[in-house]
C-alpha positions as CSV (number, residue, x, y, z in Angstrom):
1,M,-16.2,65.0,-20.3
2,E,-14.0,66.8,-17.8
3,L,-13.7,63.8,-15.5
4,M,-12.4,61.5,-18.2
5,E,-8.7,60.9,-18.4
6,I,-6.3,58.4,-20.1
7,G,-6.7,55.0,-18.5
8,T,-10.4,55.4,-17.8
9,E,-12.5,52.3,-18.5
10,V,-15.4,53.1,-20.8
11,F,-18.3,51.6,-22.7
12,V,-18.6,52.7,-26.3
13,K,-22.1,52.6,-27.8
14,G,-22.4,49.8,-30.3
15,K,-18.8,48.6,-29.7
16,G,-18.3,47.4,-26.2
17,R,-15.8,47.9,-23.3
18,G,-12.3,49.4,-23.6
19,I,-9.9,51.9,-22.1
20,L,-9.1,55.5,-23.1
21,A,-5.6,55.5,-24.7
22,L,-5.3,59.0,-26.1
23,N,-7.1,62.4,-26.0
24,N,-7.0,63.5,-29.6
25,E,-7.7,67.1,-28.5
26,D,-10.4,67.5,-31.2
27,G,-13.4,66.2,-29.3
28,T,-12.5,62.6,-29.8
29,W,-10.7,59.9,-27.8
30,N,-8.7,56.9,-28.9
31,V,-10.1,53.8,-27.3
32,E,-8.4,50.4,-27.1
33,F,-10.9,47.5,-26.8
34,Y,-10.5,44.6,-24.4
35,D,-12.2,41.8,-26.4
36,D,-10.2,41.8,-29.7
37,G,-7.4,44.3,-29.2
38,A,-8.9,46.7,-31.8
39,E,-8.9,50.5,-31.4
40,G,-10.7,53.5,-32.8
41,D,-11.5,57.2,-32.3
42,F,-14.8,58.2,-30.9
43,Y,-16.6,61.4,-29.9
44,E,-17.2,62.1,-26.3
45,E,-20.9,61.7,-26.5
46,D,-20.5,58.1,-27.6
47,L,-18.5,57.2,-24.4
48,M,-19.7,56.3,-21.0
49,P,-17.3,55.7,-18.0
50,L,-17.8,52.0,-17.1
51,E,-18.2,53.1,-13.4
52,D,-21.1,55.3,-14.5
53,L,-22.7,52.4,-16.5
54,V,-22.8,50.3,-13.4
55,R,-23.9,53.1,-11.1
56,R,-26.5,54.6,-13.4
57,W,-28.0,51.3,-14.5
58,S,-31.3,51.3,-16.4
59,P,-34.2,52.5,-14.2
60,A,-36.0,49.4,-15.1
61,G,-33.0,47.1,-14.4
62,A,-30.7,46.2,-11.5
63,R,-29.5,49.1,-9.3
64,V,-26.3,48.7,-7.3
65,V,-26.8,50.1,-3.8
66,P,-23.7,51.8,-2.4
67,A,-22.4,51.3,1.1
68,P,-23.5,51.8,3.8
69,W,-26.7,50.5,2.1
70,T,-29.1,52.9,3.9
71,S,-30.9,54.1,0.8
72,P,-34.4,52.6,0.8
73,R,-35.4,50.3,-2.0
74,P,-38.2,51.5,-4.3
75,E,-41.7,50.2,-3.4
76,G,-42.3,46.8,-4.9
77,W,-38.6,46.1,-5.5
78,T,-36.4,43.4,-4.0
79,R,-33.1,43.9,-2.3
80,F,-30.3,41.3,-2.7
81,V,-27.1,41.1,-0.7
82,C,-24.2,39.0,-2.1
83,F,-21.4,37.2,-0.5
84,S,-18.9,34.6,-1.8
85,D,-15.6,33.0,-0.8
86,T,-16.0,33.3,2.9
87,H,-13.8,30.2,3.4
88,G,-15.1,29.3,6.8
89,L,-14.4,32.8,8.1
90,H,-18.0,34.0,8.1
91,Q,-18.0,34.7,11.8
92,L,-15.2,37.2,11.2
93,I,-17.2,39.3,8.7
94,P,-17.6,42.8,10.3
95,K,-21.0,43.3,11.7
96,D,-21.4,46.5,9.7
97,H,-20.8,44.4,6.6
98,M,-24.1,42.5,7.1
99,P,-26.9,44.8,5.9
100,P,-30.5,43.4,6.0
101,A,-32.0,42.3,2.7
102,D,-34.8,40.4,1.2
103,V,-32.6,37.8,-0.4
104,L,-29.1,36.7,0.4
105,L,-27.0,35.1,-2.3
106,H,-23.8,33.2,-1.6
107,A,-21.7,32.1,-4.7
108,G,-19.7,29.3,-3.1
109,D,-16.5,28.5,-1.2
110,F,-18.2,28.9,2.2
111,T,-15.6,26.4,3.6
112,N,-11.9,26.0,3.5
113,T,-11.9,22.4,2.3
114,G,-15.4,21.2,2.9
115,E,-15.1,20.6,6.6
116,L,-18.5,19.5,8.0
117,E,-17.9,21.6,11.2
118,Q,-17.5,24.7,9.0
119,I,-20.7,23.8,7.0
120,E,-22.6,23.5,10.3
121,S,-21.2,26.9,11.5
122,F,-22.0,28.5,8.2
123,N,-25.5,27.3,8.4
124,E,-25.9,28.9,11.8
125,W,-24.6,32.1,10.4
126,L,-27.1,31.9,7.5
127,E,-30.0,31.2,9.8
128,A,-29.2,34.3,11.9
129,Y,-28.6,36.6,8.9
130,P,-31.3,39.3,8.5
131,A,-32.6,38.2,5.2
132,E,-35.9,36.4,4.5
133,Q,-34.5,34.0,1.9
134,K,-31.0,32.6,1.4
135,L,-29.7,30.9,-1.8
136,V,-26.3,29.1,-1.8
137,I,-24.1,27.2,-4.3
138,A,-20.9,25.3,-3.7
139,G,-17.5,26.3,-4.9
140,N,-14.3,24.5,-5.7
141,H,-13.2,24.6,-2.0
142,D,-16.5,22.9,-0.8
143,I,-15.1,19.5,-1.7
144,T,-17.4,17.3,0.4
145,L,-20.3,18.6,-1.7
146,Q,-19.0,16.7,-4.7
147,E,-18.8,13.1,-3.4
148,D,-17.2,11.5,-6.5
149,Y,-14.3,14.0,-6.4
150,Y,-13.9,13.7,-2.7
151,R,-13.9,9.9,-2.7
152,S,-11.5,9.6,-5.7
153,R,-8.8,12.1,-4.5
154,G,-10.2,15.0,-2.4
155,A,-10.1,13.1,0.9
156,S,-6.6,11.8,0.4
157,R,-5.3,15.2,-0.7
158,F,-6.9,17.3,2.1
159,H,-8.1,15.0,4.8
160,R,-5.5,12.3,5.3
161,G,-6.8,11.3,8.7
162,V,-10.4,10.2,9.0
163,P,-12.3,11.4,5.9
164,Y,-15.7,13.1,6.2
165,D,-18.9,11.4,5.4
166,C,-20.1,13.3,2.3
167,S,-23.7,12.2,2.8
168,K,-23.9,14.5,5.8
169,A,-22.7,17.6,4.0
170,R,-25.7,18.8,2.1
171,P,-28.2,18.1,4.9
172,L,-26.3,20.5,7.2
173,L,-27.4,23.4,4.9
174,K,-30.8,23.8,6.5
175,G,-31.1,27.6,6.5
176,C,-31.0,28.1,2.8
177,S,-32.0,26.8,-0.6
178,Y,-28.9,24.9,-2.0
179,L,-28.7,25.0,-5.7
180,E,-26.7,22.6,-7.8
181,D,-27.7,22.9,-11.5
182,T,-31.2,23.7,-10.4
183,S,-33.6,26.6,-10.4
184,V,-35.8,28.2,-7.8
185,E,-38.4,30.9,-8.0
186,V,-38.0,33.7,-5.5
187,R,-40.4,36.6,-5.4
188,G,-41.2,35.9,-9.1
189,Y,-37.6,35.8,-10.2
190,Q,-36.2,32.7,-11.8
191,I,-32.8,32.0,-10.2
192,Y,-30.5,29.3,-11.5
193,G,-27.4,28.1,-9.5
194,S,-24.5,26.1,-10.6
195,P,-21.0,25.4,-9.0
196,W,-19.0,24.5,-12.1
197,Q,-15.9,26.3,-13.3
198,P,-12.9,25.8,-15.7
199,E,-10.2,23.5,-14.3
200,F,-8.3,25.1,-11.5
201,F,-5.5,23.0,-9.8
202,D,-7.7,19.9,-9.5
203,W,-10.3,21.1,-7.0
204,A,-14.0,20.2,-6.8
205,F,-16.6,21.1,-9.5
206,N,-13.9,21.6,-12.1
207,L,-14.4,20.8,-15.8
208,P,-12.2,21.3,-18.9
209,R,-13.0,24.3,-20.9
210,G,-14.9,23.4,-24.0
211,E,-17.6,20.8,-24.6
212,E,-18.0,19.6,-21.0
213,L,-18.6,23.1,-19.6
214,R,-20.8,24.0,-22.6
215,Q,-23.0,21.0,-21.7
216,K,-23.4,22.3,-18.1
217,W,-24.2,25.9,-19.3
218,S,-26.7,24.6,-21.9
219,A,-28.8,23.4,-19.0
220,I,-29.4,27.1,-17.9
221,P,-33.1,27.6,-18.5
222,P,-33.9,30.3,-21.1
223,D,-36.1,32.1,-18.7
224,T,-33.4,32.6,-16.1
225,D,-33.4,36.1,-14.6
226,L,-30.5,35.8,-12.2
227,L,-27.6,33.4,-12.6
228,L,-25.6,32.3,-9.5
229,V,-22.3,30.7,-10.4
230,H,-19.0,30.3,-8.7
231,G,-16.6,31.3,-11.4
232,P,-17.3,34.5,-13.5
233,P,-17.8,34.6,-17.2
234,A,-15.0,35.8,-19.5
235,G,-14.5,39.5,-19.8
236,H,-16.5,40.6,-16.6
237,V,-15.2,40.6,-13.0
238,D,-12.6,38.0,-14.0
239,M,-9.3,40.0,-13.9
240,T,-6.6,38.3,-11.8
241,S,-3.4,39.9,-10.5
242,R,-1.2,37.3,-12.1
243,A,-2.9,35.7,-15.1
244,G,-5.1,38.5,-16.5
245,R,-8.6,37.6,-17.4
246,V,-9.4,33.9,-16.7
247,G,-13.3,33.8,-16.8
248,C,-15.2,31.2,-18.7
249,Q,-15.8,32.0,-22.4
250,D,-18.4,29.3,-22.7
251,L,-20.3,30.7,-19.8
252,Q,-20.2,34.2,-21.3
253,E,-21.6,32.8,-24.6
254,A,-24.4,31.1,-22.7
255,V,-25.3,34.4,-20.9
256,H,-25.4,36.3,-24.2
257,Q,-27.7,33.6,-25.7
258,R,-30.2,34.4,-22.9
259,S,-31.8,37.5,-21.5
260,I,-30.1,37.3,-18.0
261,S,-30.4,40.4,-15.9
262,V,-27.8,39.6,-13.2
263,V,-24.8,37.2,-13.0
264,V,-23.4,36.8,-9.4
265,S,-20.1,35.0,-9.0
266,G,-17.0,34.9,-6.8
267,H,-13.9,32.5,-7.0
268,L,-11.4,35.2,-8.1
269,H,-10.8,37.3,-5.0
270,S,-8.8,39.9,-6.9
271,A,-11.7,40.5,-9.3
272,Y,-14.1,41.6,-6.5
273,G,-16.6,44.3,-7.7
274,T,-19.2,45.0,-10.3
275,D,-19.3,45.4,-14.1
276,A,-22.0,45.7,-16.7
277,D,-22.7,45.6,-20.4
278,E,-25.8,46.7,-22.3
279,V,-28.0,44.0,-20.8
280,T,-26.5,42.4,-17.7
281,L,-25.1,43.4,-14.3
282,Y,-22.1,41.3,-13.3
283,V,-21.1,40.8,-9.7
284,N,-18.0,39.3,-8.2
285,A,-18.9,39.1,-4.5
286,S,-15.7,37.6,-3.1
287,T,-15.7,38.4,0.6
288,C,-12.1,37.4,1.2
289,T,-9.3,39.4,-0.2
290,E,-6.3,37.7,-1.9
291,Q,-4.8,37.4,1.6
292,Y,-7.9,35.6,2.8
293,N,-9.1,38.4,5.0
294,P,-13.0,38.5,5.0
295,T,-13.1,42.2,4.7
296,H,-14.5,42.9,1.2
297,K,-17.9,44.6,1.6
298,P,-21.0,42.6,0.4
299,I,-22.4,43.8,-2.9
300,V,-26.0,44.9,-2.7
301,F,-28.4,45.5,-5.5
302,D,-32.1,46.1,-6.0
303,L,-34.4,44.6,-8.7
304,P,-37.7,45.9,-9.9
305,P,-40.7,43.5,-9.9
306,A,-39.9,40.4,-11.9
307,H,-42.2,41.2,-14.8
308,E,-40.7,44.7,-15.2
309,L,-37.2,43.4,-15.0
310,R,-37.9,40.6,-17.5
311,E,-39.5,43.0,-20.0
312,A,-36.7,45.5,-19.7
313,T,-33.9,42.9,-20.0
314,K,-35.5,41.2,-23.1
315,K,-35.9,44.6,-24.7
316,A,-32.3,45.5,-24.1
317,A,-31.1,42.1,-25.4
318,L,-33.1,42.5,-28.6
319,E,-31.8,46.0,-29.1
320,R,-28.3,44.9,-28.6
321,K,-28.8,42.1,-31.1
322,E,-30.2,44.6,-33.7
323,G,-27.5,47.2,-32.8
324,K,-30.1,49.7,-31.7
325,L,-29.3,50.0,-28.0
326,Q,-29.1,53.6,-26.8
327,L,-27.4,54.2,-23.4
């Protein structure tokens, strides 16, 4: 394991994700684990760099496609391109950051504060994008998509002049399937979309951690293949520069209770990137940086035919449950 060094993020078979803390110089490494703060010594053959786990994902599961996204997808597979948190700046996304795909996924915050003009412009961008199908959810910034929030305090907080007519917001999204606690079947994949996230400075689609969020996540159908949410689950693509990991623990528990192949999110710009565990690929597709520049590259992945993906994911979930998974 010549490329390994102290500080490398690793996946330990049967244990989970951690960081290399010490080379014991006897063929073992000391690993400190993220989830519970525990540590232990492990042989090199039981370690896999986390970056490799994502890159060399199961041949039957999701495959991340590296930029410039020119590698052809395998025959019969489907290519997905992921954006999030474009914040009304979609027209400023570099043209070479718009690769063609079969399906486009957008994980919310496509406006700054729900402006109808931005929704209309975003829809025009979607309609022109080189993808056959487009799926979109709202985020906490898309405040006119949650009418009760907007009427109670969103309009007075952000639009103190003439408020927008919320009834016009959703109909402007003509070039996509808009998901709000609903599922859609795309090319045989069951895709569920939901905009909710833990409370965050009193924005739209916020709920307290605990029972209210658990109720929302309990609605995720058990046969979901791909989950499209705004905020990430706890422990995956949820690291912030100021507050550490802030993902939703209730969401992560819901993911673990199901055989979900891919979770696509955004919301936390600094957590942009990909991650994986034994079963699931996690994507944070935030397009904007922390400085609100729309320069993060889209994240692209390929999926095998739905029946193959489902079978492989269920097998991996069962093996994880029984402690038999071999990476």
